[in-house]
MDAnalysis code that builds the backbone (N, CA, C; Angstrom):
import MDAnalysis as mda
import numpy as np

u = mda.Universe.empty(348, n_residues=116, atom_resindex=np.repeat(np.arange(116), 3), trajectory=True)
u.add_TopologyAttr("name", ["N", "CA", "C"] * 116)
u.add_TopologyAttr("resid", np.arange(1, 117))
u.add_TopologyAttr("resname", ["MET", "ILE", "MET", "LEU", "ILE", "PHE", "LYS", "ALA", "ILE", "VAL", "SER", "GLY", "VAL", "LEU", "ILE", "ALA", "ILE", "ILE", "SER", "GLU", "VAL", "ALA", "ARG", "ARG", "SER", "PRO", "GLY", "PHE", "GLY", "ALA", "LEU", "ILE", "ALA", "SER", "LEU", "PRO", "LEU", "ILE", "SER", "ILE", "PHE", "ALA", "ILE", "ILE", "TRP", "ILE", "TRP", "PHE", "GLU", "THR", "LYS", "ASP", "LYS", "TYR", "LYS", "ILE", "ALA", "ASP", "HIS", "SER", "GLU", "ALA", "THR", "PHE", "TRP", "LEU", "VAL", "ILE", "PRO", "SER", "LEU", "PRO", "MET", "PHE", "LEU", "LEU", "ILE", "PRO", "PHE", "LEU", "LEU", "ARG", "LEU", "ASN", "TRP", "ASN", "PHE", "TRP", "VAL", "VAL", "LEU", "ILE", "PHE", "SER", "ILE", "LEU", "VAL", "THR", "PHE", "VAL", "LEU", "TYR", "LEU", "LEU", "THR", "ILE", "LYS", "ILE", "LEU", "ALA", "LEU", "ALA", "ASN", "PHE", "LYS", "ILE"])
u.atoms.positions = np.array([
    [-5.146, -16.309, 29.126],
    [-5.325, -14.907, 28.791],
    [-4.805, -14.610, 27.379],
    [-3.703, -15.244, 27.015],
    [-3.138, -15.019, 25.682],
    [-4.107, -15.525, 24.617],
    [-4.750, -16.670, 24.878],
    [-5.714, -17.218, 23.910],
    [-6.903, -16.282, 23.745],
    [-7.369, -15.683, 24.842],
    [-8.484, -14.741, 24.771],
    [-8.115, -13.539, 23.903],
    [-6.928, -13.013, 24.085],
    [-6.460, -11.871, 23.285],
    [-6.341, -12.278, 21.817],
    [-5.798, -13.461, 21.559],
    [-5.667, -13.962, 20.195],
    [-7.035, -14.083, 19.528],
    [-8.008, -14.654, 20.246],
    [-9.357, -14.813, 19.700],
    [-9.983, -13.459, 19.389],
    [-9.789, -12.491, 20.263],
    [-10.347, -11.152, 20.046],
    [-9.706, -10.489, 18.826],
    [-8.416, -10.640, 18.681],
    [-7.718, -10.037, 17.532],
    [-8.177, -10.677, 16.228],
    [-8.233, -12.001, 16.180],
    [-8.674, -12.704, 14.960],
    [-10.095, -12.287, 14.599],
    [-10.980, -12.254, 15.582],
    [-12.373, -11.871, 15.324],
    [-12.464, -10.432, 14.840],
    [-11.719, -9.541, 15.474],
    [-11.724, -8.130, 15.063],
    [-11.187, -7.937, 13.658],
    [-10.120, -8.631, 13.330],
    [-9.539, -8.537, 11.984],
    [-10.538, -9.049, 10.955],
    [-11.215, -10.136, 11.267],
    [-12.206, -10.689, 10.342],
    [-13.332, -9.690, 10.082],
    [-13.832, -9.066, 11.115],
    [-14.895, -8.060, 10.955],
    [-14.388, -6.877, 10.138],
    [-13.172, -6.438, 10.395],
    [-12.600, -5.317, 9.642],
    [-12.460, -5.666, 8.159],
    [-11.999, -6.866, 7.883],
    [-11.850, -7.297, 6.483],
    [-13.206, -7.315, 5.788],
    [-14.206, -7.892, 6.441],
    [-15.544, -7.966, 5.842],
    [-16.090, -6.571, 5.570],
    [-15.952, -5.657, 6.527],
    [-16.508, -4.313, 6.322],
    [-15.769, -3.566, 5.212],
    [-14.469, -3.752, 5.108],
    [-13.707, -3.094, 4.040],
    [-14.068, -3.667, 2.670],
    [-14.163, -4.969, 2.578],
    [-14.530, -5.604, 1.309],
    [-15.954, -5.198, 0.930],
    [-16.872, -5.197, 1.888],
    [-18.270, -4.850, 1.615],
    [-18.423, -3.403, 1.176],
    [-17.542, -2.539, 1.651],
    [-17.600, -1.129, 1.234],
    [-17.310, -1.015, -0.266],
    [-16.434, -1.845, -0.756],
    [-16.070, -1.819, -2.174],
    [-17.003, -2.685, -3.027],
    [-17.397, -3.819, -2.457],
    [-18.243, -4.769, -3.186],
    [-19.222, -5.412, -2.207],
    [-20.440, -4.860, -2.098],
    [-21.405, -5.413, -1.129],
    [-21.648, -6.913, -1.294],
    [-21.703, -7.384, -2.522],
    [-21.954, -8.805, -2.759],
    [-20.819, -9.687, -2.271],
    [-19.587, -9.279, -2.561],
    [-18.437, -10.072, -2.128],
    [-18.282, -10.011, -0.607],
    [-18.552, -8.839, -0.030],
    [-18.538, -8.709, 1.423],
    [-19.572, -9.626, 2.059],
    [-20.742, -9.701, 1.432],
    [-21.798, -10.583, 1.939],
    [-21.381, -12.044, 1.832],
    [-20.697, -12.383, 0.752],
    [-20.215, -13.758, 0.593],
    [-19.272, -14.124, 1.732],
    [-18.326, -13.246, 2.011],
    [-17.378, -13.518, 3.100],
    [-18.116, -13.588, 4.441],
    [-19.037, -12.648, 4.672],
    [-19.780, -12.626, 5.936],
    [-20.651, -13.866, 6.099],
    [-21.127, -14.418, 4.979],
    [-22.008, -15.584, 5.071],
    [-21.245, -16.879, 5.340],
    [-19.946, -16.852, 5.129],
    [-19.159, -18.050, 5.433],
    [-19.181, -18.287, 6.942],
    [-19.228, -19.515, 7.347],
    [-19.294, -19.784, 8.790],
    [-17.923, -19.703, 9.471],
    [-17.166, -18.639, 9.145],
    [-15.806, -18.522, 9.662],
    [-15.760, -18.416, 11.182],
    [-16.648, -17.623, 11.757],
    [-16.647, -17.475, 13.209],
    [-16.966, -18.814, 13.865],
    [-17.912, -19.543, 13.314],
    [-18.235, -20.865, 13.862],
    [-17.057, -21.822, 13.732],
    [-16.380, -21.765, 12.598],
    [-15.215, -22.631, 12.405],
    [-14.118, -22.268, 13.402],
    [-13.864, -20.962, 13.564],
    [-12.874, -20.543, 14.567],
    [-13.284, -20.996, 15.960],
    [-14.557, -20.849, 16.300],
    [-15.039, -21.266, 17.621],
    [-14.833, -22.765, 17.819],
    [-15.126, -23.542, 16.791],
    [-14.935, -24.995, 16.878],
    [-13.464, -25.332, 17.092],
    [-12.604, -24.649, 16.356],
    [-11.161, -24.877, 16.521],
    [-10.720, -24.501, 17.932],
    [-11.194, -23.348, 18.433],
    [-10.804, -22.916, 19.777],
    [-11.339, -23.870, 20.847],
    [-12.568, -24.354, 20.666],
    [-13.109, -25.329, 21.616],
    [-12.233, -26.583, 21.617],
    [-11.825, -26.999, 20.424],
    [-10.991, -28.196, 20.329],
    [-9.651, -27.989, 21.050],
    [-8.980, -26.862, 20.763],
    [-7.694, -26.605, 21.408],
    [-7.818, -26.488, 22.922],
    [-8.930, -25.925, 23.385],
    [-9.088, -25.680, 24.816],
    [-9.631, -26.879, 25.586],
    [-10.436, -27.740, 24.936],
    [-11.081, -28.830, 25.673],
    [-10.813, -30.215, 25.096],
    [-10.537, -30.310, 23.809],
    [-10.422, -31.596, 23.106],
    [-11.693, -32.430, 23.276],
    [-12.826, -31.754, 23.490],
    [-14.099, -32.429, 23.752],
    [-14.955, -32.436, 22.488],
    [-14.973, -33.566, 21.801],
    [-15.718, -33.664, 20.543],
    [-17.220, -33.534, 20.761],
    [-17.713, -33.869, 21.952],
    [-19.140, -33.755, 22.226],
    [-19.550, -32.288, 22.393],
    [-18.679, -31.479, 22.973],
    [-18.967, -30.046, 23.055],
    [-19.011, -29.438, 21.660],
    [-18.102, -29.872, 20.801],
    [-18.081, -29.379, 19.426],
    [-19.345, -29.823, 18.697],
    [-19.742, -31.065, 18.883],
    [-20.972, -31.562, 18.251],
    [-22.179, -30.772, 18.736],
    [-22.269, -30.544, 20.051],
    [-23.388, -29.769, 20.604],
    [-23.372, -28.338, 20.082],
    [-22.193, -27.745, 20.021],
    [-22.063, -26.375, 19.516],
    [-22.516, -26.295, 18.053],
    [-22.057, -27.238, 17.238],
    [-22.413, -27.238, 15.811],
    [-23.910, -27.394, 15.603],
    [-24.500, -28.307, 16.342],
    [-25.940, -28.539, 16.202],
    [-26.746, -27.325, 16.667],
    [-26.357, -26.744, 17.800],
    [-27.057, -25.557, 18.297],
    [-26.898, -24.392, 17.323],
    [-25.714, -24.259, 16.744],
    [-25.484, -23.189, 15.762],
    [-26.418, -23.355, 14.573],
    [-26.563, -24.581, 14.092],
    [-27.476, -24.830, 12.975],
    [-28.870, -24.313, 13.291],
    [-29.410, -24.726, 14.441],
    [-30.776, -24.347, 14.786],
    [-30.914, -22.850, 15.046],
    [-29.862, -22.203, 15.521],
    [-29.958, -20.771, 15.832],
    [-29.638, -19.875, 14.642],
    [-29.123, -20.430, 13.573],
    [-28.954, -19.639, 12.346],
    [-30.332, -19.381, 11.724],
    [-31.211, -20.344, 11.813],
    [-32.524, -20.243, 11.166],
    [-33.302, -18.995, 11.592],
    [-33.448, -18.701, 12.896],
    [-34.210, -17.492, 13.252],
    [-33.484, -16.184, 12.935],
    [-32.207, -16.255, 12.610],
    [-31.493, -15.022, 12.256],
    [-31.660, -14.666, 10.772],
    [-32.033, -15.612, 9.958],
    [-32.121, -15.379, 8.513],
    [-33.161, -14.331, 8.104],
    [-34.350, -14.277, 8.712],
    [-35.309, -13.247, 8.292],
    [-34.790, -11.816, 8.429],
    [-33.871, -11.592, 9.361],
    [-33.306, -10.254, 9.528],
    [-32.675, -9.747, 8.224],
    [-32.056, -10.649, 7.479],
    [-31.361, -10.252, 6.263],
    [-32.316, -9.959, 5.104],
    [-33.577, -10.290, 5.274],
    [-34.607, -9.879, 4.316],
    [-35.370, -8.665, 4.820],
    [-35.544, -8.582, 6.125],
    [-36.262, -7.466, 6.732],
    [-35.501, -6.146, 6.573],
    [-34.195, -6.179, 6.787],
    [-33.396, -4.947, 6.678],
    [-33.507, -4.309, 5.293],
    [-33.233, -5.024, 4.200],
    [-33.342, -4.360, 2.898],
    [-34.769, -3.930, 2.566],
    [-35.745, -4.735, 2.982],
    [-37.138, -4.388, 2.724],
    [-37.494, -3.051, 3.376],
    [-37.178, -2.901, 4.646],
    [-37.522, -1.668, 5.367],
    [-36.688, -0.478, 4.903],
    [-35.430, -0.703, 4.584],
    [-34.595, 0.398, 4.089],
    [-35.118, 0.910, 2.749],
    [-35.587, 0.007, 1.910],
    [-36.138, 0.422, 0.607],
    [-37.479, 1.132, 0.752],
    [-38.103, 0.996, 1.919],
    [-39.326, 1.760, 2.217],
    [-38.982, 3.101, 2.871],
    [-37.700, 3.428, 2.864],
    [-37.172, 4.683, 3.413],
    [-37.300, 4.810, 4.916],
    [-37.296, 3.708, 5.622],
    [-37.249, 3.757, 7.081],
    [-35.860, 4.255, 7.484],
    [-35.776, 4.868, 8.637],
    [-34.507, 5.327, 9.194],
    [-33.608, 4.120, 9.472],
    [-32.335, 4.248, 9.120],
    [-31.383, 3.143, 9.277],
    [-31.379, 2.587, 10.703],
    [-31.276, 3.466, 11.709],
    [-31.175, 3.016, 13.094],
    [-32.468, 2.348, 13.566],
    [-33.602, 2.858, 13.110],
    [-34.884, 2.240, 13.450],
    [-34.950, 0.845, 12.837],
    [-34.522, 0.725, 11.585],
    [-34.506, -0.573, 10.904],
    [-33.609, -1.550, 11.653],
    [-32.429, -1.091, 12.029],
    [-31.486, -1.966, 12.717],
    [-32.044, -2.436, 14.056],
    [-32.548, -1.517, 14.846],
    [-33.108, -1.872, 16.155],
    [-34.322, -2.788, 16.000],
    [-35.210, -2.454, 15.082],
    [-36.405, -3.276, 14.856],
    [-36.011, -4.684, 14.406],
    [-35.056, -4.776, 13.494],
    [-34.609, -6.082, 12.994],
    [-33.983, -6.910, 14.105],
    [-33.222, -6.274, 14.970],
    [-32.619, -6.982, 16.100],
    [-33.702, -7.480, 17.042],
    [-34.701, -6.646, 17.303],
    [-35.797, -7.064, 18.191],
    [-36.580, -8.238, 17.597],
    [-36.877, -8.168, 16.306],
    [-37.580, -9.274, 15.646],
    [-36.740, -10.550, 15.734],
    [-35.457, -10.422, 15.490],
    [-34.566, -11.582, 15.566],
    [-34.540, -12.151, 16.983],
    [-34.486, -11.272, 17.980],
    [-34.496, -11.715, 19.378],
    [-35.767, -12.515, 19.681],
    [-36.913, -12.013, 19.226],
    [-38.181, -12.724, 19.438],
    [-38.149, -14.079, 18.730],
    [-37.614, -14.104, 17.519],
    [-37.521, -15.373, 16.785],
    [-36.583, -16.355, 17.491],
    [-35.496, -15.843, 18.080],
    [-34.615, -16.705, 18.875],
    [-35.380, -17.312, 20.045],
    [-36.124, -16.483, 20.765],
    [-36.896, -16.981, 21.910],
    [-37.885, -18.057, 21.481],
    [-38.586, -17.798, 20.376],
    [-39.544, -18.791, 19.863],
    [-38.845, -20.095, 19.472],
    [-37.711, -19.969, 18.819],
    [-36.961, -21.151, 18.398],
    [-36.507, -21.953, 19.608],
    [-35.992, -21.272, 20.614],
    [-35.536, -21.957, 21.819],
    [-36.701, -22.656, 22.517],
    [-37.860, -21.998, 22.559],
    [-39.055, -22.619, 23.158],
    [-39.464, -23.868, 22.371],
    [-39.497, -23.753, 21.055],
    [-39.892, -24.886, 20.211],
    [-38.898, -26.037, 20.364],
    [-37.607, -25.707, 20.385],
    [-36.594, -26.751, 20.550],
    [-36.710, -27.421, 21.922],
    [-37.051, -26.627, 22.933],
    [-37.229, -27.193, 24.280],
    [-38.393, -28.182, 24.299],
    [-39.446, -27.878, 23.548],
    [-40.579, -28.808, 23.461],
    [-40.162, -30.125, 22.822],
    [-39.153, -30.064, 21.958],
    [-38.631, -31.267, 21.301],
    [-37.476, -31.882, 22.097],
    [-37.310, -31.427, 23.348],
    [-36.251, -31.915, 24.244],
    [-34.853, -31.640, 23.725],
    [-34.707, -30.557, 22.979],
    [-33.374, -30.143, 22.523],
    [-32.988, -28.918, 23.330],
    [-31.916, -29.047, 24.087],
    [-31.494, -27.960, 24.970],
    [-30.388, -27.144, 24.312],
    [-30.588, -25.845, 24.281],
    [-29.566, -24.938, 23.751],
    [-28.624, -24.582, 24.875],
])
């Protein structure tokens, strides 16, 4: 239970730092957000909790493949916002597109016998 609370606090602090930095400097905030810090923390936590290098390897590989369908969202959001779409509509639409891309990616990976 203590580890769960620790993980939640670290993750929350990281999000708070990114949002504060991005408010002052969108580019620098984006740089911090683009770092794979959450993945690194997850890998460290998996190691401390399981010491299972194969779980870490599987997690890292799955993360790689699942980052790819999330990338178009970061182009879709600015494109639609610059067309004066409503912020909330853009956010919801981008999430839905990303969800569909995740499903497609998982289907394609399954055809290649790669299980997420």
